[in-house]
N, C-alpha and C positions, 0 to 999 in steps of 0.2 A: 754357641760360644758363651762362656761365663762372663759375668760382669767383673771388672777388676777394680771397682770402687768399693770402699769400705761401707758397711751397713751395720745395722743394729746387731746382726748375728756375728759380727767380728770378721767378716771377709776382708782380706788385706788389700791395701792399695799397692800399685806397682812398686812404689819406693819403700814399702814397709820392710824392715829387715826380717830375715828368716827367723823363725822361732827356734831358739836353741833348746835341745833336749835337756831335761832335768830328771832326777830320780822318779818324779811323778809323771813325767811326760817323755817316755822313751822315744828314741828316733824312729822314724817311719820306715817300714819295709819298702824297698824299692825293687826295680827289676834286676839289680845286680847286688843286692844285699841291703844293709841298713844305710839310711841317709839322714842327715840332720834337718834339712829343709823339708817341710811337710807340704804335700799337695793341697791339703785342705786345712784351714786353721783349727787349732785346738778349740774345743768347746769351753766356754767360760762359765763361771758360776752364775753370772747375771743371765746368760742365755738359757742355762738349764733351769733356773728359777722361773723364767718366762714360760718355758714349755710345761714344767710341772704345775704351773698355776691351773692348768686345765685338768689336772688329776688330783683333786682335793683329798682323795682317800690315801694318797701316798705320804703327804706331809711335807714340811719344809726341808730344804737341803741343809745338811750338816757339813758335808765336805764332798769334793770330787776325789774319789779314791784312786782311780787309775785311768789313764788315757790309752786307748788301744793304739798299737803301732801299725795296724793294718791299713792298706791303701784303699782307694775308691770312695771312702767316706770318713767321717770322724765319729768316734764313739767313746763313751766314758762310763765307768762305774760310779754310781752316786750313792752315798750313804745318807739317809735322812735322819732327822732328829729323833725319830722313833726307832732307829737302829735298823731299819729295812735297807736293803740294797737293791737298786734297780739299774738296768743297763739302758742308757739313752744313746740312740744312734741317729746321726744326721747325714742326709744325702743332699747333694745338689739336685734341683728339680730336673736338670738336663739328664740325670742318670736314673733317678727314681722319683716319680710323682706318687701321689696318693694311690691312684689306680694300680700302679706297679707294685707297691707294697701290699695292697690288699690281695693281689694274686698270691703272693707268698704267704700271707697270713691265713688265707683260706686253706692252703695246702697244709700248713702247720696244724690248723684246727682239725683237719681230717685225720692226720697222723696221730694226734693226741687222742682222738676218739677211738682209734684202733689200737691204742696201748703203746705207741712209740713214745719214749721219754723225751719230750721236747720242752723248751722253756715257755713259760706263759707269755703271751702277747697281751699287753695291758691296754684296756680301753679307757678313754677319757670320760668326762662327765656327759658328753653327748653320745657315748657308746661307740665311738669310732677308734680304730687302732692305728691310724696314720693321720698326721696333720701337717699343714703347710704354714709356714711363717716366712714372709719375704721370699727369698729364692731358695729356701731350704724345706726339705720334707723330713719329718721326725717320726720315729717309732720307739716304743718303750717295751722292754722285756723284764719280767721278774727274774730275780736271782734263781739260777737253776742248781739243783743238787749235783754234787760231784767236785772233783779236784781238777783244776785247770793245769794239768801236768805239762802241756805244751804251749803255755802262754807266750813264751818267747820264741817259738819255732815258726819259721817261715814255711809257706808251701814250698814243695820240692826239697824238703828235708825229711829224713827217715823217721820211722818209729824208733822209740828208745829200746824196744825189745821185740823179739819175734812173737811173744805171747800177745802183745798189743795188736800186732797185725792180724793175728787170728781172731781176737775179740772184735776188731773193727770189721772184719769180713762177716762175722755172724750178725753184727748189728746192722750192717748194710742189707743183708738178706732179709732181716726182719722188717726193715723200712720198706723194701721193695714189695714184700708180701702185703704190708698195710696199705701201700699205695695202689695196689692192683685194681681196686674198685673206685678210685678217684676219678670222677667223670669230667673234670674241667678240660677244655681244649688247651692246646699249646698257648703259651703267653704271647701277647703282642710283641712285635719285634722291638726290642729295647737294647740299649748298650749293656755290655757286660753280663750276658746270660750264657750258660752252658747249653748252647743251641745245637739241635740235630736236624734243623730244617733242610740244610744243604746236603750233608753226607747221607741222609736217609733217602735221597732221590737217586734213581738210576742214571739220569742225565745230569752229571755233575756240573757241566758248563752252564746249562740253561738254568738250573736251580741257583747256582752261584750268582749269575747275572740278575735274577729276580731279587734275590736277597740283598745284594749290594745296592741295587737301584732303589730299594725301599729305605735306605739310610743315607741321607744327604751328606752327613759328615764323613762317612766311610767313602762315598764316591769322591769327595774332595781329597781325602787323605791318600787314596790310591791313584789319583790322576797322574802323578809323575812316576809311577812304577809300572813295570811290565808284568802286572800281577797275573793276568790270564795265562801268559806263557809260563810264569813260574809255577803256577798251580798245575797246569797241564803237564809240566815236566816232572814235578816233585811229588805233588799230592795225588794226582790222577791215577798213577800206576797202582798205588795201594787201594784207592777207592775201587778200581776195576775188580780187585780181588774180593772186595766186600759186596759188590752188587748182587752176585748170585745168592748171597746169604741174607740179604735184607728181608725177605719174607719170613725168616725165622725170628726176627727181632720185633717182638710185640711192643707197641707204643706204651709208655709208662712214664708217669711223673717221677722224677728222680731228684736227688739232692743236688748234684752238679758241682760239688766242691768237697768231696769226701777226703779230708785230710785230718791227721791226728789232732791238729790245733782247733778243729771245729767239733771236737768231742770233749766232753768232760768224763772223768774216769773215777773209779772207786778209790784209787790212790795213785801215787806216782811210782810205784815199784813194779818190777817184773811180775807178771801174773794179773795185773790190774785189768778190770773189765770196763767196757763202755757203760757210763751211767746216764749221760744226757747227750742228745744230738743238738748242735747249734747251727746257726747261720744258713738260712735257706735263700740267701740273696741271689744265687746263681741258678736256682732250681727252675726246671722247665720240663715239658713233656719230651722225653728222649726214649731210652730203653734201658733195660737192666745192664746189658753188655756195655753200653756207653758209659754208665756210671762206674762199672768195674774198671774199664780202661782208664777213666780219669783217676780212680783211686790208685791204680798202679803208677800212672804218670806222676802223680803229685806226692806219693809217699816213698817210692822205691828207687827213684833215679835222682841222684844228687846233681841237678842241673846247674847249681851255682859253682860247681867245680869246673876247672878247665876241661874242655872236651876230651883231650888226650888222656886225662887221669880220672875221668868221671866214674864214680863208683855206682854200681847197681846192686841192690840188696835182693839177690835172687831168693834167699831164704825167706825174706819178708813177702815176696810175691807168692811163693808157695803157701805160706801161712795164711795170707789174706784170702787166697782162693780156696784153701782147705776150709777155712772158717765159713766162707760164703756157701760153699758147696755142701757143707755138713747140714745145711738147712734147705738149700735151693740148688741142687745139682744142675749144671749146664747141659744142654743137649749137645750133640755132636756139632750141629750147625752153629750154635751159640759159641762153642769153644773155638771153632774155626773163625768165626766173626771177630772174636776178641783178638786173634792174631792179626787179622787184616786191619782192624780199626785202631789198635793202639798207636801206631806211628802217626796217625792223622787225626786222632780224637780231638786235638786242640784247635783244629783249623778255624772254626767259626769264632771261638772265643779269642784266639790270637788276632784275627782280623778286627774284632770288636775292640780289642785293646789298641790297635793302631788308630782307630777312629777316636778312642778316648784320649790317648796321649796327644795326638796331633790336633784333633778338632775341638776338644774340650779344654785340655791343659795347655794346648798350643806349644808343644815341645816336639819338634821334628826329630831331635836327637833320640828321645825316648821312643818315639814312634818307629824309628829305624831299628832300635833294639827289639821291639815287639815284632816287627816284620822279619828282619834278617835273622835274629837270634832265636825267636820263638816260633813263628809260623814256619819258616824255612829250616832253621837250624835244628829244631827238635826232630823233624822228619828225617833230615839227612843223617842225624846221629844214628838212626837205626840201621844205616848201612855200615857202621863201624863195628869192630869186634864185640864190644860190650852190648851194643844194641842188638846185634845178631844173636848173642848168647841169650838175651832176654826173650827174643822171639822164638828161639829154639826151645827154651823152657816151656813156653806156652804151647808150642806145637807138640811137644812130648805129652803134655797134659791132655791135649785134645785127642791124642791117639790112644791113650791108655783106657782100659775098660772102665766103664762108668762105675761099676760096683766097687772099684778099688779107691775111688775118691773119698 
């Protein structure tokens, strides 16, 4: 549970008014769209200057250029008096401690060494890339090349053009190839990871019990819900189709949040190519098909629309997979596994969101949205005509001869 007392980092008191968005501080993205009140306070200039004091090579702050609207943390682009731009990101220690960030930074370093275009993670004067001050953990990234064409796009909103989907698919294949020899084990169980610990096990019920029991906040958040029955009824039938295909899914460190907004582009026009890959905060050891399923879920289905009118960009799905398979064709079993996994790929992350909203932010209402609308609602949607059409597309791709992909 987070402290609700103010401190030097600017954490608000219970009676502090919500921070009103301004042109320099856009509203935060929430579970149902934009919202004015932010879960985590904006970073202040004084706070940034305290952090940058440990990075003398960067130089003093000139201005805070832009506050990220994305949830789960606070982040800001900082312009220094030397004209350099750095990205400062702050996490509450209950979400990411130094050890957790170092897991991500090691993976980024590996990808950089293999030629994947990623942002520089900056080390302070002690040579470390993550630091703690009070109840916050900080990391700094150098400005990365490319155009932030999707800066204002939430996850679950589509690519601007089918060509972007194709380029994103190729870039994901390159990342997976570079990650193939990364030897690190799966990350420690932490909040808000794209985890494959449960779904990768043949015995779903036993694996889920072990995983939930290791997270006290999740245990507490699920205590009043009939979650075992819900998962047995809604998630388990899809998982049963996945089980025979699990041996074909080689373990692999993956990005875990492959959305257009986590990519920088050569420009913002049709035909633009991926220039830089950003944000490895949800990365973990999963498998390539898992990452592909997440990429489809987060880019091709407009979840923020009402269920009955929700649009699916089937042409983007085809383009994303065509781009991926132009470099890394899926096997028959991998293609079949994608069909089985897509409706439930969000399971562990959705449960982690329930614990985050209820246990850390103390919002039962938002926890209900994560449980009912995300965990349960996303899977149930695949029973509807649009969801069935998406699965049918994947099934057709799975059946067609490999050489035509």
